[in-house]
C-alpha positions as CSV (number, residue, x, y, z in Angstrom):
1,M,29.4,14.1,-76.6
2,I,28.3,11.1,-74.5
3,K,29.9,12.7,-71.5
4,T,28.1,16.0,-72.2
5,V,24.7,14.2,-72.4
6,F,25.5,12.3,-69.2
7,F,26.5,15.4,-67.3
8,T,23.4,17.2,-68.5
9,G,21.2,14.3,-67.5
10,I,22.7,14.3,-64.0
11,T,22.2,18.0,-63.7
12,L,18.5,17.8,-64.7
13,I,18.0,14.9,-62.2
14,F,19.6,17.0,-59.4
15,F,17.3,20.0,-60.1
16,Y,14.3,17.7,-60.3
17,I,15.0,16.2,-56.9
18,I,15.6,19.6,-55.3
19,W,12.6,21.5,-56.8
20,I,9.9,19.0,-57.8
21,H,10.3,15.8,-55.8
22,N,12.5,16.4,-52.8
23,I,13.5,13.0,-51.5
24,F,14.7,14.6,-48.2
25,A,11.2,16.0,-47.4
26,H,9.2,14.5,-44.6
27,R,6.9,11.8,-46.1
28,E,5.1,10.3,-43.1
29,K,1.3,10.7,-43.3
30,Y,-0.8,12.5,-40.7
31,E,-4.5,13.1,-40.6
32,M,-5.9,16.6,-40.6
33,P,-9.7,17.3,-40.6
34,A,-10.8,19.0,-43.8
35,Q,-12.2,22.1,-42.1
36,Y,-8.8,22.8,-40.5
37,A,-6.8,22.0,-43.6
38,K,-8.9,24.5,-45.5
39,I,-8.0,27.2,-42.9
40,A,-4.3,26.3,-43.1
41,D,-4.4,26.7,-46.8
42,D,-6.2,30.0,-46.9
43,V,-3.2,32.2,-46.4
44,K,-5.0,35.4,-47.6
45,S,-7.8,35.1,-45.0
46,Y,-6.0,33.7,-41.9
47,A,-2.2,34.5,-42.1
48,K,-2.6,37.9,-40.3
49,E,-4.6,36.4,-37.4
50,G,-2.2,33.4,-37.4
51,K,0.8,35.7,-36.9
52,Q,-0.9,37.3,-33.9
53,L,-1.6,33.9,-32.4
54,F,2.0,32.9,-33.1
55,E,3.2,35.9,-31.3
56,Q,0.9,35.2,-28.3
57,N,1.6,31.5,-28.0
58,C,4.9,30.6,-29.7
59,Q,7.2,33.6,-29.8
60,A,8.5,33.0,-26.2
61,C,10.6,30.1,-27.7
62,H,10.4,30.3,-31.5
63,S,11.4,32.9,-34.1
64,V,10.4,33.4,-37.7
65,R,13.5,35.2,-38.9
66,Y,12.3,35.5,-42.5
67,D,9.4,37.7,-41.3
68,A,11.5,39.6,-38.7
69,V,9.7,37.9,-35.8
70,Y,12.3,37.1,-33.1
71,I,11.9,35.3,-29.8
72,S,10.3,37.5,-27.1
73,S,13.4,38.3,-25.1
74,V,15.2,39.4,-28.3
75,Q,12.2,41.4,-29.5
76,A,12.4,43.3,-26.2
77,N,16.1,43.9,-26.4
78,P,17.0,47.5,-27.4
79,K,19.9,46.1,-29.5
80,L,17.5,44.7,-32.0
81,Q,16.3,48.1,-33.3
82,T,19.9,49.3,-33.7
83,L,20.8,46.2,-35.6
84,Q,17.7,46.4,-37.8
85,E,18.6,50.0,-38.7
86,K,22.0,48.7,-39.9
87,Y,21.1,45.4,-41.5
88,G,17.4,45.7,-42.3
89,K,14.5,44.0,-40.5
90,V,15.6,40.5,-41.4
91,L,19.0,40.2,-39.6
92,P,21.7,37.9,-41.1
93,R,21.7,34.6,-39.2
94,D,25.3,35.0,-38.0
95,V,24.6,38.5,-36.6
96,Y,21.4,37.3,-34.9
97,E,23.1,34.3,-33.3
98,A,26.2,36.2,-32.2
99,V,24.5,39.3,-30.7
100,F,21.7,37.4,-29.0
101,Y,23.8,34.4,-27.9
102,E,22.8,34.7,-24.3
103,D,19.1,34.7,-25.1
104,L,19.5,31.6,-27.2
105,M,21.6,29.8,-24.6
106,A,18.9,30.6,-21.9
107,L,16.4,28.7,-24.1
108,K,18.9,25.9,-24.6
109,Q,19.3,25.6,-20.8
110,S,15.5,25.4,-20.4
111,F,14.7,23.0,-23.2
112,G,18.0,21.1,-23.8
113,K,18.5,22.7,-27.2
114,V,17.6,26.0,-28.9
115,P,14.1,25.8,-30.3
116,P,14.3,26.0,-34.1
117,D,13.5,29.0,-36.2
118,L,10.3,28.3,-38.0
119,S,10.8,30.3,-41.2
120,T,10.9,27.2,-43.4
121,I,9.2,24.6,-41.2
122,Y,6.1,24.5,-43.3
123,L,8.1,23.4,-46.4
124,V,10.0,20.8,-44.4
125,K,7.1,19.2,-42.4
126,G,3.9,20.2,-44.2
127,K,0.6,21.2,-42.6
128,E,-0.6,17.8,-41.5
129,Y,2.5,17.1,-39.4
130,L,2.6,20.6,-37.9
131,F,-1.1,20.5,-37.0
132,N,-0.8,17.2,-35.1
133,F,2.5,18.0,-33.5
134,T,1.4,21.4,-32.3
135,L,-1.8,20.0,-30.8
136,E,-0.3,17.0,-29.2
137,P,3.5,17.2,-29.2
138,Q,4.1,14.2,-27.0
139,K,1.9,11.9,-29.1
140,V,3.7,12.7,-32.3
141,L,7.2,13.0,-30.8
142,P,7.5,11.3,-27.4
143,G,10.0,13.0,-25.1
144,T,10.0,16.3,-26.9
145,S,10.5,19.4,-24.9
146,M,7.8,21.2,-26.8
147,P,5.0,22.3,-24.4
148,A,1.4,21.5,-25.3
149,V,0.3,25.2,-25.4
150,M,-2.2,24.7,-28.3
151,T,-3.8,21.4,-27.1
152,G,-7.6,21.6,-27.6
153,R,-7.3,24.6,-29.9
154,P,-7.4,23.1,-33.5
155,E,-8.8,26.2,-35.3
156,E,-6.2,28.5,-33.8
157,T,-3.5,26.0,-34.6
158,A,-4.6,25.9,-38.3
159,K,-4.4,29.7,-38.4
160,I,-0.9,29.6,-37.1
161,I,0.0,27.1,-39.8
162,A,-1.6,29.5,-42.4
163,Y,0.8,32.1,-41.2
164,L,3.8,29.8,-41.4
165,K,2.8,28.8,-44.9
166,S,2.6,32.5,-45.9
167,V,6.2,33.1,-44.7
168,A,7.7,29.9,-46.3
169,E,6.0,30.4,-49.6
170,P,7.7,33.0,-51.9
171,S,5.7,35.6,-53.8
172,P,4.9,34.8,-57.5
173,E,7.5,37.3,-58.5
174,E,10.1,35.5,-56.4
175,K,9.0,32.1,-57.8
176,N,9.4,33.4,-61.4
177,K,12.8,34.8,-60.5
178,R,13.9,31.4,-59.0
179,M,12.6,29.5,-62.1
180,L,14.5,31.8,-64.5
181,M,17.7,31.4,-62.4
182,G,17.3,27.6,-62.5
183,V,16.6,27.5,-66.3
184,G,19.5,29.9,-66.8
185,T,21.8,27.7,-64.7
186,I,20.9,24.6,-66.6
187,A,21.3,26.3,-70.0
188,Y,24.7,27.6,-68.9
189,L,25.9,24.2,-67.9
190,I,24.7,22.6,-71.2
191,V,26.3,25.3,-73.3
192,M,29.6,25.1,-71.4
193,G,29.5,21.3,-71.6
194,V,29.1,21.5,-75.4
195,L,31.9,24.2,-75.8
196,L,34.3,22.2,-73.6
197,W,33.6,19.1,-75.7
198,L,34.3,21.0,-78.9
199,W,37.4,22.6,-77.5
200,R,38.6,19.2,-76.3
201,G,38.2,17.8,-79.9
202,R,40.1,20.7,-81.3
203,I,43.0,20.1,-78.9
204,L,43.1,16.4,-79.7
205,R,43.1,17.1,-83.5
206,K,46.1,19.5,-83.0
207,M,47.9,16.8,-81.1
208,G,47.1,14.2,-83.8
209,L,45.1,12.1,-81.4
210,H,41.7,12.5,-82.9
């Protein structure tokens, strides 16, 4: 029974770290003026405009694959439509990287590495970091190959962040689904742990060792 309780405790701690207090998340503090933070948080009002700004200023290098927004050269490639008819608008990552390998390598040749897909960047970095990095890339990360295309445009930057937040944040239905899956997984592990403990005791009794 002690082992079962220990195993259950470890499982609960694991899910707590992953879902509630992710120790791997970026923790460095950055300042963001309140008026721009308000825009970045207002997904309903600004995500649509933010997407347009993203496409105008960022899409040449970055994709948002979760929203079927691919880098400009891929977006213009006739192969994209054919693949989307087969796989859906959001292409599997391996398909995307295999078919459009040359486009991605062209970016790598220009910047030293392939600029990252930004589908989950909001969850990883948070709005304050993204705001400061997008406005002044060299100040936040000296030596980065990120061009300062949004310098002096804080309001538009905040709207782009609102868009990235809208993509990274699942719908309420999806959140509930994930929660149910998590609870179900934990319950399954607990029940199986108890059953295995009982089964172990039964075997030991048959062997005369209990």
